[in-house]
C-alpha positions in Angstrom: 91.2 123.8 89.3 93.7 124.0 86.4 92.9 122.8 82.9 93.7 119.1 82.4 96.3 119.9 79.7 98.4 121.9 82.2 97.5 120.2 85.4 100.1 119.0 87.9 101.1 115.3 88.2 102.1 114.1 91.6 104.9 111.5 92.0 104.0 109.4 95.0 105.9 106.7 96.7 103.6 104.3 98.5 105.2 101.8 101.0 103.8 99.3 103.4 104.7 99.9 107.0 105.9 97.1 109.3 107.5 95.0 106.7 111.2 94.6 105.8 112.5 94.4 103.1 110.1 97.1 102.0 107.2 96.6 99.7 106.7 99.8 97.7 105.3 101.3 94.5 106.1 104.7 92.8 103.0 106.2 91.0 102.4 109.2 88.8 98.9 110.5 89.4 97.2 113.6 88.0 95.8 116.2 90.4 92.3 115.9 88.9 92.2 112.3 90.1 89.6 111.6 92.8 90.6 110.3 96.2 88.6 107.2 95.4 90.5 106.6 92.2 93.8 106.9 94.2 92.4 104.2 96.5 91.8 102.0 93.5 95.2 102.7 92.0 96.9 101.6 95.3 94.7 98.5 95.4 95.8 97.6 91.9 99.4 98.5 92.5 99.7 96.2 95.5 97.4 93.4 94.3 94.8 94.0 96.9 91.2 92.8 96.1 89.3 95.7 97.7 87.4 93.3 100.0 87.7 95.6 103.0 87.2 99.2 104.2 89.9 101.8 103.9 90.7 105.3 105.0 93.1 108.2 104.1 94.5 110.4 106.9 96.1 113.8 106.2 95.9 117.4 107.5 94.6 115.9 110.7 91.5 114.7 108.9 90.2 111.2 108.1 88.6 110.3 104.8 87.0 107.0 105.5 84.3 104.8 104.1 81.3 102.9 105.6 81.1 100.3 102.9 83.3 98.9 100.2 83.0 101.0 97.0 81.9 104.1 98.7 83.4 107.3 97.3 84.9 110.2 99.3 82.8 113.4 99.2 83.0 116.8 100.7 80.2 118.5 102.8 78.6 119.7 99.5 78.5 116.1 98.1 81.2 116.6 95.6 83.9 114.0 95.1 87.2 114.9 96.7 90.0 115.3 94.2 93.7 115.4 94.9 93.8 119.0 93.8 91.4 119.8 96.7 93.9 118.5 99.2 96.6 121.1 98.4 99.4 118.5 98.7 102.9 119.7 99.5 106.3 118.3 98.6 107.5 115.7 101.1 104.0 115.5 102.6 103.1 112.1 104.1 99.7 110.6 103.9 98.5 107.5 105.7 96.3 105.0 103.8 94.8 102.2 105.9 93.3 99.1 104.4 91.5 96.3 106.2 90.9 97.5 109.7 91.3 93.9 111.0 94.7 93.2 109.5 95.4 96.9 109.5 97.7 97.4 106.6 99.2 100.8 106.8 100.6 102.4 103.6 102.7 105.5 103.8 102.2 107.8 100.8 105.0 110.4 100.3 104.7 113.2 97.8 108.1 113.1 96.1 107.6 115.6 93.3 105.2 117.8 91.4 105.7 117.3 87.7 104.4 118.9 84.5 101.9 116.7 82.6 103.4 115.2 79.5 101.4 115.4 76.3 100.2 112.0 75.3 101.0 110.4 78.6 98.4 108.2 80.2 97.8 108.5 83.9 97.9 107.0 86.5 101.1 105.0 85.8 103.4 102.9 88.0 107.0 103.7 87.3 108.8 101.5 89.8 108.2 99.2 92.7 109.5 96.1 94.6 108.2 92.9 95.9 104.7 91.4 95.8 101.9 92.8 97.9 100.8 90.4 100.8 97.9 88.1 100.3 94.5 89.2 101.6 93.4 88.2 105.1 96.9 86.8 106.1 96.8 88.5 109.5 98.6 91.8 108.9 102.4 92.2 109.1 102.8 89.5 111.7 100.8 87.0 109.6 102.8 87.9 106.5 106.1 87.3 108.3 104.8 83.9 109.4 103.9 83.1 105.8 107.4 84.0 104.6 108.9 81.8 107.3 106.7 78.8 106.3 107.5 79.3 102.6 111.2 79.5 103.4 111.1 76.2 105.3 108.6 74.5 103.0 106.1 74.4 105.8 103.1 76.0 104.2 100.8 73.1 105.0 101.3 73.7 108.7 100.4 77.3 108.3 97.3 76.5 106.3 96.2 74.1 109.1 96.9 76.7 111.8 99.0 74.1 113.4 101.5 76.2 115.3 101.9 77.8 118.7 100.7 81.3 117.6 97.6 79.9 115.7 98.6 82.0 112.7 96.5 81.1 109.7 93.7 79.4 111.4 91.2 80.8 109.0 92.9 79.2 106.0 91.9 75.9 104.4 94.1 74.4 101.7 94.9 77.4 99.5 96.8 77.0 96.3 97.3 80.7 96.0 99.2 80.8 99.2 101.4 77.9 98.1 102.1 79.7 94.9 102.8 83.1 96.5 106.1 84.6 95.3 107.2 87.3 97.7 109.8 88.9 95.4 107.6 89.0 92.3 106.6 92.4 91.0 105.5 93.2 87.4 105.2 96.8 86.5 103.8 95.8 83.1 100.9 93.9 84.7 100.2 96.7 87.2 100.1 99.3 84.4 97.9 97.1 82.2 95.3 97.0 85.0 95.6 100.7 85.8 95.1 101.5 82.2 92.1 99.2 81.9 90.3 100.6 84.9 91.6 104.2 85.5 93.8 105.7 82.9 92.8 108.8 81.0 94.9 109.9 78.0 95.7 113.6 77.6 93.3 114.7 74.8 95.7 117.6 74.0 98.5 115.1 73.3 99.9 115.9 69.9 100.5 119.5 69.1 
């Protein structure tokens, strides 16, 4: 793999399938990043809590986990890095989270960029709309939540008191009442990415 100072940075657009208007994030990630770290970056960018299992699918191969927090390793036991995957421009990768609700994220490789001296990665450079709440019931449950919020009928959803029984698992939940579908803060996402994952280029100032 190339030296960190000259390594490639991937520009990735990550969007949630099955939801319109689209919920998406644009991330810059270094090729020396592990697949597990990319998982964590997506979790942070969309506001997921990492409660459930996940899997990546690309090149006809599935990189899955058997328990939360498990890292992706190759046959020799080494952690899989993005550089190992030989990503191509315009390549699409599927990232699944929560096999019950089955949230499908499409990752598209938009560009391969030169690493900028002094830049901290990963970083979110754009995005739109808040990620859905956990355990809401997938895209269908999310749409039902938006309908209830639009009509001020969130209490009915929380009780599961409708024909489709959407939201039966919820008791009174202030977080759902306070959910703002259009809210997205790049600053907050980047603060959390930096706290957990970011690595500054040690060859920054030359």
